[in-house]
N, C-alpha and C positions, 0 to 999 in steps of 0.2 A: 413585463411587457407584453401588448396584444399583438400577436404574429399577423402578418396580413392575410392568412388563410381564416385565422378567427374575425378581422374585421370584414371579409368579405361575406363568410356565412351569419356573421350577425346584421348584418345588412339585409341578407334576404330574409332571414326569420323576421325581421322588424316592420320591414318596409316593402315586402314583394308577397305577390298571391299570385299573379298570373302574368306569363310574359307577355300575352297578348293586351293587359289592362295598361300596360305602357302605353301603349299605343294605340289606347283607344278603340282597338277592335273586340273587346272581351264578347263573346258568345254567350245565348242564354244558358249553356252548360256551363260554361266558366263562371257566369255570375251566381250560378245556385251554389257549385263548389264553394266559392268564397262567403255566400252568406249562411252554408252550412257548417263550414268550416270552426273549429274551436278555437275561441279566441284567445286561449292560451298559449303563450309563447313557446312554441316546441324547442325541445333540448336537444333534438336529435342533430348530429354532422354528418350524417351520411348526404353524399354529393347525389346531385338530381341525374337522371339517367342521359346519356349522350342524345344531342336532339336527332328527329327524325332527317333521314336522307331524302334531298328533291328529286324531282322526274328524271334531273339529268346527271344523277349517279353521284353528285355531291352533298356536304352537309346544308343545311340551311342556317342562312345568316342570321346571328341574334346578338343585338347589341345590349340588350337589357343583360339583367343580373346572372341570368342563364350562360348567358354568352361570356361573361367574364368567369364564372366557373370551368366554362369548357376550354377557356384558355389557361385557367391555372393548372386544369387536371394534365395539359397538355405539355405545360412548361414543367410539372413536376416529373413527369414519364422523360423528358427530354435530359433534365437536372440527374435521375437517376441512372439513365444509360452512360452520362458523362462521366458521373463519379464512379462506375463499374469499370471503365475504361481506364481510366486515371490510377484505381486500385492496381488493375492488372498490369499497367504500366510499371507503377513502383515494386510491384512484388518482383517483375521480371527483372528489374535493375537491383534490386536486393539479392538477387539469386547470382547476377552476374557479379556482384561487389565480392560475396562469398566465395566465388570461385576464383577470383582473382588475389585474395587474402587468404587463402586455405593451400599452405605448402606443407600442411603435413599429409603424408599418404596415408598413414593407420590410425585415423581418428580414435575408434574404439580402442585399439591398444594405447594411445597417450593418455584418454581418459582415464583408464584404467590404472595406468600408473601414477597418475596424480592424484585418484582419489587413496590408493593405497601407501603414499608416500607421504608420511607425518613429518619429513625431516623440511619439506621446504615450508610446510604452515610455521614450524620452529623459526624458521630463517628470518622469514617474514615477521613473525612477531619480535624477534629479537631486533630487527632492524628497526621496525616501528617506535620500540621502546627508546631506542639509542637515539633515534633521530628527536622523539619527545625530549629525552633528556638535555641533549644538547641544545636545542632550541629553547627549553624553558627551564633547564637546570640550573640550580641555585643552592646554597650553603640552607639546608633545612632545619632549623632550631625547635622545631615542635616535636613534642616527646609523646607519643601517645600510651603504648604500654599495656593496650586492654582491648577488649571488641565491645563497640556502642551499637546499641540497638535502635535502628531505624523505625521508629513507630508509625509516622504517616508518610504520605506522598512527597511530602513538604520538606522530610529531614532529608528523603534519598535525594530530592532536586539540590538543596544545600550542599550536601555532600558531593554531588556531581560538580556544581557550578563555583563553589568557594573552596572547599578543603583540597580538591584535585587539583586545583593553580597552585599550592604549594607543596604537595606531596601525594604517592599513589595511594589510590583509594581501592581497597578489596571490598568486595561484597560479598556473602552468602546468602543468595535466597533460600528461602527453607520454609517448610512446615514440621510440626514436633512429628506426625507420625510417618512422614515420608522416609523412606530407607537411604541411609547415609547420612539425613542430616545430624543426627546425634554426635557420628563419627567427627563429622566436619565442623561442629561447634566446639569439641575438643580442640581439633586441630588449628582451627582460628586462636582458640586462647593462646595454645603454643605458642603460634607464630605471631602473635602481637605481642608477646612479651620478648622474644627473640630479634624482633625486629620495630622496635618502638620509634623509630623515625617516620613508618608508616601506617598510615591509619586502616584497621581492620573493623568491619561491620555487619551486622546482619539484618535482613529485610525479610521478615514475613509474608509470603506471596499473598495471602488473603487478606491483609492489610492495605495493599496498594491495588487490591481489585483484578488480580490475576486470573484467568479462567479454570475453572475444574480439571478443564483437560491439562492444562499447562503443570498444575499442581499434582495431576496424579502421574504424569510421564516426562515433567522435564526436571523435576529437583532430586536432589540438590545442584542448582546452578551458580557457579562460581565466576563472577564479573570483576573487571580493573579499569579502573578509569585514572586517566592521566590528563591533567589541564583542559578537562571538559570531554576528553574524547575516551570511547569504551574503545580500548587497546587488546583485552581480552574477555572471551566470552564463552565460557564452556556450561552448555545445557545437557543436565543430567550427568556431571563429570564423574560418577560410579562406574559408567561407561570407557572411563579413560583409566579411574585408578583401581576397579575391582569393589566388589563388595566389600573388602575390608582393608583398611588402609589407616596408618597413623601420619603425625607430622610432617616425619622426616620423608614420606610418599608425597604429600603434598607442597613440602618444601622444594623437593628434587624436581617435582614437575613444573613449578612457577618458575625454577630457576633455566630450567630447559628452554622453557616459551619465553623468558624475557623480562616475566613479571618481577622475580628478584634479582638482585646483584650475583655474582657468581665470588664468592669468596675466595676460589682459589686464583 
C-alpha cells in the first residue's frame, strides 16, 4: 500500500518542474532549467529545502507541490513531538505502577534466593503435572516398553499432538558425539522398560534443524509433554545430574520434578 508521503513524492517527480510554472510565471532561468533537465524520472526521495522568507519575516506561501511538501514536513515534526511526549508519559506511569506494586524491600536478596532455590521449581513442576493428570487423566491401556526414534519433524509433532494426549511423552534430544548423550540413551532404555505406560523417545537435534550453537552447548536435553503441553524442559541436563549418571539418577530426578509417579 502506497503511503501518503510516497504519493506526494511521486506526484512531484512525475508532474512538477517548477513552482512558478504552475502559476504561469516561469522566468527565463526556470525555462532553461526545465529544458536542460534529464528526462529520466528521478528516484531521489530527498525533500526540497524550506521556502525562502519574505521581506516581512514570514514564510512565503506556496500552494503548489512544494507547499504540500512543506505542510507534510511540519506535520511529521509535530507528530514526532507528540509521540515523544506520549512515550514519556507512559514511562512515568509505568514507573509509578512498579513503585506501587513493589512491596519487597530488598529485590536483589529476593532474586538471589529464587535463583538458588530449586525447591520452588520442583513444587511448580509437581503441581503442574498433578493438574494435568486430574484434568486429562484416564486409564492408559497402551504399553510401549522401548525407546522410539523420531526421525523427522513430523514424527515429533505427531508425538506431541497425538501421543501426549493419552500418556506422558519423554524426549531425549541428542547428538551422538555430545557429552552425556550416550549415557542418557542407556537410561532411557532402562526407564522405558520400567515404565511401559509412558512413551520414551529420542530425537537427533540436527534432524530437525537445530542450530550448531544449541547442538554444541545445549545437549543432552530432556523434555516431557502431557496433553500437548511442554511440562518439563531441562537443557544440558548434565548440569543437573553431573557428567556420570545412571538410570536410577534420572528416575529419581524425574520423580522429584513430578515427571514420573512416586511409588512410595
